[in-house]
Structure formats: C-alpha cells, structure tokens
N, C-alpha and C positions, 0 to 999 in steps of 0.2 A: 298347607295341606296337613291334616292330622296324621300322626304316626300310624303305620300299619301294625295292628296288634297281632303278631305272629303266634302268640300264646293261645289264641282262639283256634288256630288251624291245627297246631300240633303241640300238644301239651308235653310231649316227651322230648322236644327239641332242646338241646343244651347250649348251642352256640349259633351265632348268626353274623352276617355282614350287614353293615348299615353305614349311613352318612349322617354327620351332625348337621341338623337342619337349622338350629338356632341355639343361642346361649343366653342364659339369664343368671348372672352371678355364678354360683357354684353348681348350677343345674343346666343340663342340656336336653334338647329335644332331638330325637333321632327320627329319620324318615321311616324306620321300621324297627320293631323291638320284640324280643322274647321276654323282657322283664315285666313281670306282673305288678301293677300298681295296687297299693292297699285299697281294699273295698270289699263289701259284702261279708265282712267277718274274716276275710283272708288277708294275712300280712303280705307286704311287698316282697318281691325277690331281691336278692343281693347278688353281687358278682363283680366282674371286671370289664372294663373297656380297654382295648389295646389298639394303637395305631401302627402304621407300616414302619415307623421309625423305632418301634420297640417301647415307646412310652406307654405306661399303664396307669389306669385310674381305678380305684375301688368305687363301685356303685353301692352307696350306703343306704339310700332311700329311693323309693319310686312312688310318685303320686300322680293322680289324674285330675287336673283342673282345666278341662277343655283339652289341653295337650297332655301327653304323658311326659312328666318331668323326672329326669334321672339326676339325683344329687350325687356329686363326686367329691372325693377327698382331697382334691388339689385344684390348681388352676385348670380350667377345662380346655379341651381342644377347640380350635377355631371352627366356625361354620364351614362346611364343605369337606371337613376331614373324614376320611374313610376309617372306620373302626371295626374291630371284631369284638362282639359281646360274648361273654361266657358266664353262665349262671352258676351260682353255688348250688349244685344239684341236690345235695343231701337236704338242704333247706326246702327247695322247691318240691322235691318228692314227698317230704313229710307233709307239706301243706296239701298236696294232692290227695294223699292217703287220708288225712284227717277230714278234708272237705267231703270226699265221697262217703266216709263213715258217718259224717253228720247228716248227709242226705238219707242214708239208711235209718239212722236213729229218728229223724223227723218222720219218716214214713211209718216206722213201727209204732211210735207214740201216737200218731194220728189214727192209724188203723185199729190199734188195740186199746187205746185209752181216750180216743177222741180229744187228744191234747195237741192243739195247733202250735207250731213253732212261732215264737215272737222275736227271736234273736239268737245269734250264735257268735262265738269268737274262737278262732283257731290259732294255735301256736305250732311250733315244730316238735313239741314233746307232750302236749296235752290240749284238750279242747273242752268247751262247755256249750250247752244249748239251753235256752230259756223257752218255756212253753206254758200255755194256759192250762193249768191243772192245780188242784187244791194241795195235794200232798202225795208223794210216792212213798211206799214202804220198801224196806230192803228186799222183800220178796218180789215186789214189782221190778226193781232194778235187776235182780238176778234173772227174772224171766226175760226182760229186755236184752240183757247181755247174751243169754242163750240164743235168742232169736237172731241177734246181730251176727253172732258167730256162725249160725247156720247159713245166713245169707253170704257171708264171706266164703265159707266152704263151697258154696254153689258155684263160685267163680262166674257170677252173672256179668255179661257185657255191660259197659257203660258207654252210652252214645250221646251225641248232642247235635242239634240243628237249630236254625233260626226260623222264627215264624213272625208274621205280621201280628202286632199286639191285639188288634181288634178281633182277628180270626182266632187267636189263642184264647182270648177271654170268652168268646162265644162257644168254643168247642171243648175246652179243657176245664177241669175241676179247679176253680180258683183257690179253694181252701188248701189244695195240695200244691199247686204251682206257685201260690203267693204272688201272683202278678199284681194284685191290688196294692202291694207294698212298694212297687216301683214308682218313680216320679212320672208324672203325666207326660213329660217331654220325651220319654222313651217310647218310640213307635214300633220298634222291632225287638223281639225278645229271644234270647238264646235259651232253648229248652234242653235240659239235661235229663236223660232217661236211664234208669236201671232196669234191665230186662226182666221179664217175668220168668216163671219157673220153666217154661218151654217156649218154643217159637210161636205156638198157637195162643199163648196167653198175653194179655195186655201188659204193659210195663208195670213192674212192681212200684216204681216211683217215677214221677214226671214233674220236674220243678224248673221254674224260671231261674237261671243262674248264670252269672258272668265269670264264675271262678274256673279253676283248673282242676281236673279229675284224673284218676287212674283209668286204665282201659278196661279193667274188670275188677270185681269185688275181691278176688283172691289177693290182689296186690295190697289190700288194706292191712292184712295180717290180723292176728288175734286182737279182739276188742275187750277191754276191761272197763266196766262201768264202776267208777271209783266212789261215787257218792252223789248226794243231792243237797240242795239248800233252798230255803224259802226265799222267793224274790217278790216282796210285796204281798198283798192280801190274796191274790188269785193266780200267782205264777210260781213255777218251780224251775230251778236250775239243775240240770243233769250234767255231771262231769265224767269224762272218760279219757282213757289213754290207750295207745296202740302198742303192741309188742314190737320191740326193736328188731 
C-alpha cells in the first residue's frame, strides 16, 4: 500500500508517527509521512527518524518513484519498526514561502505580461521562474516586485482541494492551472488557490500543484526581484529572494 502523504493534509505539521513498511538498501518506505519528496521544482524535506529505543537516523533525501523513499544516513530500521519523524522545519517553511511566492509571480506575469510560466526551481534561500517572454526591463521587474509585495501585504488566504482532472480541464483556465503539463496518468489534480481581493471576487490565482504552501500570503514576507536572464530565444528567467 502506498505511503499516506500527510504533507497534503497539513503543511504546517512538523512531526508524525509512522511504521517502517519496507527497506531497500539505505532507504525506507513508511506507511505515512510528512516528508515531502523532490518534485515540481520543490526540493525534498530533510529531518530525522527516531525509534522507541532512542536510535536516530538523519533523513538526507526523499524521492517518489511509485513509493516515497526516505534515504537514511545509516543502517535502516527493520520493517515493522515504529518511528517518529521530525522535519527540519526551517527548510520546509522556506520552501513553502518560496513556493507560494512563485505562484504569485506566475499569476502576475501572466496577467500583466501574458508570460506563461514554463518552469521553476525553489531553494531555501532563493528561487527562479522561467516564462515565455522576449525580455524584461528593470522597470518591468520593479513593477512586478511592487505588485508582489502588495499581494503579500493583503494577507490573502491560500487554500487547496482535489478535483477530477477531466472536470478541471473543462472548467478551469488551463493556461493558468497548467494542467496540460501533468502526465496523462494523473487523473486527479490538487488545485491551489490564492484568494481574490474580497470574498466576492474569484481567486487571484488557481494552479494545479502538488507542493506545500503557506496559509496566507503574509507569511511569504517581503519579496525582492533580484534580476533576469535570457533562457533561449523566447524565454526569460526571473530570479527572486524573500526577506528572512
């Protein structure tokens, strides 16, 4: 049975109880986990596993290849072992802040420059986004930065839910949700929404995303758009950092 991905239910959860389901070399599969596996431009979580006897393992990498695999720094516990998992919270929280900021940036670039996001990569201290656009000027980047910080100051709620893929494709804007970038094998999509200016307004952004996010935009903190660079003939990379 696949691991239960607890990070979808509660992105603010820092620890959890689980049982080792199987072992493969220095990697273990847990029956449930809060550790996010690398994917969608978001790096994996790190942290620790601890058993009832006080033994502890560092979780150094997490990947998803069918199962969610946790790479450990020593001989792993046996299948059936009960463990407590603890996230490196500063790392996870940074990824959440940067991921939500990237969604805001994607929405601003699409709305104001008709620049569709083609890729992104997050880290715990910076991020970048690639989009279909010829070239941004510094004045463009300054305007984008100003708009992003307005959205942060608004403290707009961030929510998510699951939809049937076919229904999502029929009812939602695919340029914004980017559902067409997902593998055909995915039949249900997780939709992340950033609220509109008021309860009566439609969401400011609505995107298919399996990453983790903060609860509202105020948690992102101040955004600084640090620069841009050309990516091929028709794409731009926009780089940004968040205030610590």
